[in-house]
C-alpha positions as CSV (number, residue, x, y, z in Angstrom):
1,M,26.7,-30.9,45.2
2,N,23.7,-29.9,47.0
3,K,24.6,-26.5,46.6
4,L,24.3,-26.6,43.0
5,V,21.0,-28.0,42.8
6,P,19.0,-24.8,43.4
7,P,20.8,-22.8,40.7
8,L,20.5,-25.7,38.3
9,L,16.7,-25.9,38.9
10,F,16.5,-22.0,38.5
11,L,18.3,-22.3,35.3
12,L,15.9,-25.0,34.1
13,L,12.8,-23.3,35.0
14,Q,14.1,-19.9,33.6
15,G,15.1,-21.8,30.4
16,C,11.6,-23.2,29.9
17,R,10.5,-19.7,29.0
18,P,11.6,-18.9,25.0
19,V,14.3,-16.2,25.1
20,G,13.9,-13.3,22.7
21,P,11.0,-10.8,22.6
22,N,7.5,-11.9,22.9
23,Y,5.4,-10.7,20.0
24,T,2.7,-7.8,21.2
25,P,1.5,-5.9,18.1
26,Q,1.6,-2.1,18.6
27,P,-1.6,-0.1,18.3
28,Q,-1.7,1.6,14.8
29,P,-3.1,5.3,15.0
30,V,-5.6,6.0,12.2
31,P,-8.0,8.6,11.7
32,E,-11.2,8.4,13.6
33,A,-13.4,8.7,10.6
34,Y,-13.3,9.0,6.9
35,A,-13.3,12.3,5.4
36,T,-16.2,11.3,3.0
37,K,-19.1,9.5,4.4
38,G,-20.2,5.9,3.0
39,G,-23.8,4.6,2.9
40,A,-25.7,2.8,5.6
41,I,-26.1,-0.7,4.2
42,P,-23.7,-3.4,5.6
43,L,-21.4,-5.0,2.9
44,P,-22.6,-8.5,2.0
45,F,-20.3,-11.2,1.7
46,R,-21.0,-11.7,-2.0
47,W,-20.8,-7.9,-2.5
48,W,-21.1,-8.0,-6.0
49,E,-24.7,-9.6,-6.2
50,P,-26.5,-6.4,-5.7
51,L,-25.4,-5.4,-9.1
52,G,-27.9,-7.5,-10.4
53,D,-26.2,-9.3,-13.2
54,P,-26.5,-13.1,-13.3
55,Q,-23.6,-13.5,-15.7
56,L,-21.4,-11.4,-13.4
57,N,-22.3,-13.7,-10.7
58,G,-21.5,-16.7,-12.6
59,L,-18.1,-15.6,-13.9
60,I,-17.1,-14.5,-10.4
61,D,-17.8,-18.3,-9.3
62,Q,-16.0,-19.6,-12.2
63,A,-13.0,-17.4,-11.5
64,L,-12.9,-18.4,-7.8
65,A,-13.1,-22.2,-9.0
66,H,-10.6,-22.1,-11.8
67,S,-8.3,-18.9,-11.7
68,P,-4.6,-19.9,-11.7
69,D,-3.9,-17.0,-9.4
70,L,-6.2,-18.5,-6.8
71,K,-4.6,-22.0,-7.3
72,I,-1.2,-20.6,-6.7
73,A,-2.4,-19.0,-3.5
74,E,-4.1,-22.3,-2.4
75,A,-1.0,-24.3,-3.2
76,R,1.1,-21.8,-1.0
77,L,-1.2,-22.1,1.8
78,R,-1.0,-25.9,1.7
79,Q,2.8,-25.6,1.5
80,S,3.0,-23.4,4.6
81,R,0.6,-25.7,6.6
82,A,2.9,-28.4,5.6
83,V,6.0,-26.6,6.8
84,L,4.2,-26.0,10.1
85,G,3.5,-29.7,10.6
86,V,7.2,-30.4,10.1
87,Q,8.3,-27.7,12.5
88,E,5.8,-29.1,15.1
89,G,6.7,-32.8,14.6
90,A,10.5,-31.5,15.0
91,G,10.2,-30.5,18.7
92,G,9.0,-34.0,19.7
93,P,11.1,-37.1,20.5
94,N,12.4,-39.1,17.3
95,L,12.6,-43.1,17.4
96,G,14.0,-45.1,14.8
97,V,14.3,-48.9,14.4
98,G,16.9,-50.6,12.2
99,A,18.3,-54.1,11.6
100,Q,21.2,-55.0,10.0
101,V,23.1,-58.4,9.0
102,S,26.8,-58.3,7.7
103,R,29.6,-60.8,6.7
104,D,32.8,-59.5,8.3
105,H,36.4,-60.5,7.9
106,L,39.1,-59.2,10.3
107,S,42.8,-58.7,9.5
108,R,45.2,-61.2,11.4
109,N,47.6,-58.4,11.2
110,S,45.6,-55.7,12.8
111,E,46.2,-54.5,16.1
112,M,43.4,-56.5,17.7
113,L,44.6,-59.8,16.5
114,A,48.5,-59.5,15.7
115,N,49.4,-59.6,19.5
116,L,47.3,-62.5,20.5
117,P,49.2,-65.7,21.4
118,L,46.5,-67.9,19.9
119,K,46.3,-68.1,16.1
120,T,43.3,-70.3,15.8
121,I,40.7,-67.3,16.1
122,N,38.0,-67.5,13.5
123,T,38.7,-64.1,11.5
124,D,35.3,-64.8,9.5
125,F,31.9,-64.4,10.8
126,T,28.4,-63.0,10.3
127,N,27.1,-60.3,12.5
128,F,23.6,-59.9,13.4
129,Q,22.2,-56.7,14.8
130,I,18.7,-55.2,15.5
131,G,17.8,-52.3,17.7
132,F,16.5,-48.8,18.0
133,D,17.8,-45.1,18.5
134,A,15.9,-42.5,20.2
135,S,16.5,-38.7,20.7
136,W,14.8,-35.9,22.3
137,E,15.8,-32.2,22.4
138,I,14.8,-30.4,25.5
139,D,13.6,-27.2,24.4
140,L,15.0,-25.1,27.4
141,F,15.4,-21.9,25.5
142,G,12.6,-22.1,23.1
143,H,14.4,-22.5,19.9
144,N,11.9,-24.9,18.6
145,R,9.0,-23.0,20.0
146,R,10.0,-19.8,18.4
147,L,10.4,-21.9,15.0
148,T,6.8,-23.3,15.4
149,E,5.7,-19.6,16.1
150,A,7.2,-18.5,12.9
151,A,5.9,-21.3,10.8
152,L,2.4,-20.8,12.2
153,A,2.4,-17.1,11.6
154,R,3.4,-17.6,7.9
155,S,0.9,-20.3,7.5
156,E,-1.8,-17.8,8.7
157,A,-0.4,-15.1,6.6
158,S,-0.7,-17.4,3.6
159,A,-4.4,-17.8,4.4
160,E,-4.8,-14.2,4.6
161,R,-3.0,-13.9,1.0
162,L,-5.4,-16.4,-0.2
163,Q,-8.4,-14.5,0.9
164,D,-6.9,-11.3,-0.6
165,A,-6.5,-13.1,-3.8
166,G,-9.9,-14.1,-4.1
167,L,-10.9,-10.4,-3.3
168,V,-8.6,-9.1,-5.9
169,L,-9.8,-11.6,-8.5
170,S,-13.5,-11.0,-8.0
171,S,-13.1,-7.2,-8.1
172,E,-11.2,-7.6,-11.4
173,V,-13.9,-9.8,-12.9
174,A,-16.6,-7.3,-11.8
175,R,-14.6,-4.3,-13.2
176,N,-13.9,-5.9,-16.6
177,V,-17.6,-7.2,-16.9
178,I,-18.7,-3.6,-16.2
179,E,-16.6,-2.3,-18.6
180,Y,-17.4,-4.7,-21.3
181,R,-21.1,-4.3,-20.8
182,T,-21.0,-0.7,-21.0
183,G,-18.5,-0.8,-24.0
184,R,-21.0,-2.8,-25.9
185,Q,-23.9,-0.6,-25.4
186,R,-21.4,2.6,-26.1
187,L,-20.6,0.8,-29.3
188,A,-24.3,0.4,-30.4
189,L,-24.8,3.9,-29.8
190,A,-21.7,4.9,-31.6
191,L,-22.8,2.9,-34.7
192,D,-26.2,4.9,-34.5
193,I,-24.3,8.1,-34.4
194,L,-22.2,7.3,-37.1
195,A,-25.2,6.4,-39.2
196,H,-26.6,10.0,-38.2
197,H,-23.2,11.4,-39.6
198,D,-23.6,9.7,-42.8
199,E,-27.2,10.8,-43.3
200,L,-25.9,14.5,-42.5
201,V,-23.3,14.0,-45.2
202,R,-25.9,12.9,-47.6
203,L,-28.3,15.9,-46.8
204,V,-25.4,18.4,-47.0
205,G,-24.4,17.0,-50.3
206,L,-28.0,17.4,-51.7
207,Q,-28.1,21.0,-50.2
208,A,-24.7,21.9,-51.9
209,Q,-26.2,20.4,-55.2
210,A,-29.2,22.6,-54.9
211,G,-27.0,25.8,-53.9
212,E,-28.1,25.8,-50.3
213,S,-24.8,25.0,-48.7
214,T,-21.0,25.5,-49.6
215,R,-18.5,23.0,-50.6
216,L,-16.7,23.9,-47.2
217,E,-19.7,22.5,-45.2
218,V,-20.0,19.4,-47.2
219,Q,-16.0,18.9,-46.3
220,R,-16.7,19.8,-42.8
221,A,-19.4,17.2,-42.6
222,E,-17.3,14.5,-44.4
223,T,-14.3,15.3,-42.0
224,N,-16.5,14.9,-39.0
225,R,-17.6,11.7,-40.1
226,V,-14.3,10.1,-40.9
227,V,-12.9,11.4,-37.3
228,Y,-15.8,9.7,-35.5
229,E,-15.5,6.6,-37.4
230,S,-12.0,6.5,-36.4
231,S,-12.7,6.7,-32.8
232,L,-14.9,3.5,-32.9
233,A,-11.5,1.5,-33.1
234,D,-10.8,2.6,-29.3
235,L,-14.1,1.1,-28.3
236,R,-13.5,-2.1,-30.2
237,I,-10.0,-2.4,-28.8
238,A,-11.1,-2.0,-25.3
239,L,-13.9,-4.7,-25.7
240,R,-11.0,-7.2,-26.6
241,Q,-9.0,-6.2,-23.8
242,N,-11.9,-7.0,-21.3
243,L,-12.4,-10.2,-23.0
244,A,-8.6,-11.1,-22.9
245,A,-8.5,-10.4,-19.1
246,L,-11.6,-12.2,-18.2
247,S,-10.1,-15.1,-20.1
248,T,-7.1,-15.1,-17.8
249,L,-9.1,-14.3,-14.8
250,T,-11.6,-17.1,-15.3
251,D,-9.8,-19.6,-17.4
252,L,-12.6,-19.5,-20.0
253,P,-11.9,-19.1,-23.8
254,V,-12.7,-15.7,-25.2
255,A,-15.3,-17.2,-27.7
256,T,-17.2,-18.6,-24.7
257,L,-17.1,-15.2,-22.8
258,E,-18.3,-13.4,-25.8
259,A,-21.2,-15.7,-26.3
260,R,-22.2,-15.4,-22.6
261,L,-21.8,-11.7,-22.3
262,G,-23.3,-11.1,-25.9
263,E,-26.5,-12.3,-24.6
264,P,-29.1,-9.4,-24.0
265,A,-28.9,-8.2,-20.2
266,K,-30.8,-6.0,-18.2
267,P,-28.8,-2.7,-17.1
268,M,-26.7,-3.2,-14.0
269,V,-28.2,-1.5,-10.8
270,M,-26.4,1.2,-9.1
271,P,-26.8,0.0,-5.5
272,E,-26.6,2.3,-2.5
273,A,-23.0,2.7,-1.3
274,P,-22.0,0.4,1.4
275,A,-21.2,1.4,5.0
276,A,-17.7,2.3,5.3
277,G,-17.4,1.6,9.1
278,L,-14.3,3.3,10.7
279,P,-10.8,3.3,9.7
280,S,-9.8,1.2,12.6
281,D,-12.0,-1.8,11.1
282,L,-9.7,-2.1,8.4
283,L,-7.1,-3.9,10.6
284,K,-9.5,-6.7,11.0
285,H,-11.4,-6.5,7.5
286,R,-8.5,-6.2,5.1
287,P,-6.8,-9.5,4.3
288,D,-3.6,-7.7,3.0
289,V,-3.3,-5.8,6.2
290,R,-3.9,-8.9,8.2
291,A,-1.5,-10.7,6.3
292,A,1.1,-8.0,7.0
293,E,0.6,-8.2,10.7
294,R,1.2,-12.0,10.6
295,D,4.6,-11.4,8.6
296,W,5.3,-9.1,11.4
297,A,4.8,-11.9,14.0
298,A,6.9,-14.1,12.0
299,A,9.7,-11.7,11.8
300,N,9.4,-11.5,15.9
301,A,9.5,-15.4,16.2
302,D,12.6,-15.4,13.8
303,L,14.3,-13.0,16.1
304,G,13.5,-15.3,18.9
305,V,15.1,-18.1,17.1
306,A,18.5,-16.0,16.4
307,V,18.6,-15.2,20.1
308,A,17.9,-18.8,21.1
309,D,20.9,-20.0,18.9
310,Q,23.1,-18.3,21.1
311,Y,22.3,-20.4,24.1
312,P,23.0,-24.1,24.9
313,R,20.9,-26.9,23.2
314,F,20.4,-29.9,25.3
315,S,19.3,-33.3,24.1
316,L,18.7,-36.9,25.5
317,V,20.1,-39.6,23.3
318,G,19.9,-43.3,23.4
319,T,20.4,-46.6,21.7
320,G,19.3,-50.1,22.4
321,G,19.0,-53.6,20.7
322,W,20.6,-56.9,20.4
323,A,23.9,-58.0,18.6
324,S,25.3,-61.4,18.2
325,I,27.4,-63.5,15.7
326,Q,24.8,-66.1,15.8
327,S,21.2,-65.7,14.8
328,G,20.0,-68.1,17.4
329,T,21.2,-66.0,20.3
330,L,20.4,-62.7,18.9
331,L,17.3,-62.0,21.2
332,T,18.8,-63.3,24.3
333,N,19.8,-61.4,27.3
334,A,23.5,-61.9,26.8
335,S,23.1,-60.1,23.4
336,R,21.6,-56.9,24.6
337,L,23.2,-53.4,24.2
338,W,22.1,-50.1,25.2
339,S,23.7,-46.5,25.6
340,V,21.7,-43.6,27.0
341,G,23.0,-40.1,28.1
342,P,22.5,-36.3,27.8
343,Q,24.1,-34.4,24.8
344,L,25.2,-30.7,25.1
345,H,25.9,-28.2,22.1
346,L,27.3,-25.0,23.5
347,P,28.2,-22.2,20.8
348,L,31.5,-21.1,22.0
349,F,33.2,-19.4,19.0
350,Q,31.1,-18.5,16.0
351,S,33.2,-15.5,14.6
352,G,30.4,-13.1,15.2
353,R,28.0,-15.3,13.0
354,L,25.2,-15.5,15.7
355,K,25.3,-11.9,16.8
356,N,25.1,-10.7,13.2
357,Q,22.2,-13.1,12.6
358,V,20.5,-11.5,15.6
359,K,21.2,-8.1,14.0
360,A,19.9,-9.2,10.7
361,N,16.7,-10.5,12.3
362,E,16.3,-7.4,14.0
363,A,16.4,-5.6,10.9
364,A,14.0,-7.8,9.3
365,Y,11.5,-7.3,12.3
366,E,12.0,-3.6,11.9
367,A,11.0,-3.9,8.1
368,A,8.0,-6.1,8.8
369,A,6.8,-3.6,11.3
370,A,7.1,-0.7,8.8
371,T,5.6,-2.8,6.1
372,Y,2.5,-3.4,8.4
373,R,2.2,0.2,9.0
374,K,2.4,1.0,5.3
375,A,-0.3,-1.7,4.7
376,V,-2.6,0.0,7.4
377,L,-2.0,3.6,5.9
378,G,-2.5,2.4,2.3
379,A,-5.8,0.8,3.4
380,V,-7.0,3.9,4.7
381,G,-5.9,5.8,1.8
382,D,-7.6,3.4,-0.5
383,V,-10.8,3.8,1.0
384,E,-10.7,7.5,1.2
385,V,-9.9,7.6,-2.4
386,A,-12.6,5.0,-3.1
387,L,-15.2,7.2,-1.2
388,T,-14.4,10.4,-2.8
389,R,-14.4,8.8,-6.3
390,L,-17.8,7.2,-5.7
391,S,-19.2,10.4,-4.5
392,R,-17.8,12.5,-7.4
393,S,-18.7,10.1,-10.1
394,E,-22.3,9.6,-8.8
395,E,-22.7,13.4,-8.7
396,R,-21.6,13.6,-12.5
397,R,-23.8,10.7,-13.5
398,Q,-26.8,12.2,-11.9
399,Q,-26.2,15.4,-13.5
400,L,-25.7,13.7,-16.9
401,V,-29.0,11.7,-16.5
402,M,-30.6,15.4,-16.0
403,A,-28.7,16.7,-19.1
404,E,-30.0,13.6,-21.2
405,T,-33.6,14.5,-20.1
406,R,-33.3,17.9,-21.3
407,Q,-31.5,16.9,-24.4
408,Q,-34.5,14.6,-25.1
409,N,-37.0,17.2,-24.7
410,Q,-34.9,19.3,-27.0
411,V,-35.0,16.6,-29.5
412,S,-38.8,16.2,-29.2
413,L,-39.2,20.0,-29.7
414,T,-37.2,19.9,-32.9
415,E,-39.2,17.0,-34.3
416,L,-42.3,19.2,-33.8
417,Q,-40.5,22.1,-35.5
418,W,-39.2,19.9,-38.4
419,K,-42.8,18.7,-39.0
420,A,-44.1,22.2,-39.0
421,G,-41.5,23.1,-41.5
422,E,-39.6,25.5,-39.3
423,V,-36.4,23.6,-39.1
424,S,-34.4,21.5,-41.8
425,K,-33.9,17.8,-41.6
426,A,-30.3,18.4,-41.1
427,T,-31.1,20.5,-37.9
428,L,-33.3,17.5,-36.6
429,L,-30.4,14.9,-37.4
430,E,-28.2,17.1,-35.4
431,A,-30.3,17.2,-32.5
432,R,-30.7,13.4,-32.5
433,K,-26.9,12.9,-32.9
434,N,-26.4,15.1,-29.8
435,L,-28.9,13.2,-27.9
436,L,-27.0,9.9,-28.8
437,N,-23.8,11.8,-27.6
438,Q,-25.2,12.6,-24.4
439,Q,-26.5,9.1,-23.8
440,D,-23.1,7.9,-24.5
441,Q,-21.6,10.3,-21.7
442,T,-24.3,8.8,-19.5
443,L,-23.3,5.4,-20.1
444,K,-19.6,6.2,-19.6
445,A,-20.3,8.0,-16.3
446,Q,-22.6,4.8,-15.0
447,S,-19.6,2.7,-15.9
448,Q,-17.3,5.1,-13.9
449,S,-19.8,4.9,-10.9
450,L,-20.2,1.1,-11.0
451,S,-16.4,0.8,-11.1
452,A,-15.9,3.2,-8.2
453,L,-18.5,1.1,-6.2
454,V,-16.3,-1.9,-7.0
455,A,-13.0,-0.2,-6.0
456,L,-14.8,0.8,-2.9
457,C,-15.9,-2.9,-1.9
458,K,-12.4,-3.9,-2.6
459,A,-11.0,-1.2,-0.4
460,L,-13.1,-2.1,2.5
461,G,-11.9,-5.7,2.5
462,G,-14.9,-7.5,0.7
463,G,-18.1,-8.5,2.4
464,W,-18.2,-8.7,6.2
465,T,-21.7,-10.2,6.4
466,A,-23.4,-13.6,5.1
């Protein structure tokens, strides 16, 4: 017997360590730097505030407080934390208390009574019983610990997905507000341009009556006017789409949004591009990347559970209490009963189920590792694209601002020529219309630059500093 003690102790000590692979995240190779440089200012936590639009700030706060998408993510986080609590409790001792009173009748023809010589035994009696039962699984091979690891990792992944949902939500609100603000300004310009088309049609018509222009020129002016008016429908549709999207994001009626965003507002500021940092920073800054890493950790723990299922499981079980057919003697020493002892479950033959479960979890682990790698590569690609898009859109916006200035100078010169009688009123109207068109292009470019900035903030994982 003494010879068996050392091997048994060794087995118990070895069994105290969970079986299966321990989780060690593998380094993720990423570029040392981005191809396009960002700015130098750290990205603030509320990254949208530098845009300088109080209504935007309020709508993002509204969305973060009332968005159904965020409520879904919050509920899933609470659910995952509750599951973690359930699993943590499953590894401890279990104790239950019970009581029972029953009226029993024994058959005189049963094996227990039929062979007794005495026939005066009372076969009707009341049975009183009170007691407890306890059990505790000794987690020698880490089955419960791996389950807890998996639940913890999934809870942490849910927390990261909540952060990611907030990031996506705030960026979508910002993008739609930018597009709506710009769309209203462009629509106002478009109505001015349409008025210039109307005036040109009137002037060309008068010139035709005076024999100074042809009927073809009149038709051309009328056609240009109709074609331009038809393009206004796209602007109006886009505005309604922005309002509908904002209504879904903020849980506010379209009419309320239209009233709030219809108030006069200062033009949004084009802030300096934020510092992009290093590609390796995305592993800690992007919530979707962090969530994928936690999913990988959970898959590793699931693999450990499958491996542990192939090992024996030990439990200590016990019951105790009192039982009597008389209530007055229920709590006496003579009525006591108890039972205690170990319990062993050994999976000897499972028709390959446990081995195949290990293979399935190994495949799931490899898929989670690949998903994490994909998330890392996607995050780096998002930032590269956003940096390039912001750089190019800003170049174009600045070029269009310069072109607008030149067009304004041309209008001023044309006005002087018209006052001097050197050009016709139609020429002046055409110059003014061209200026309005140039201003529309500048507004469109500004919207694209602001949207590119929002996309960059989202790609970087939101604000890093308070």
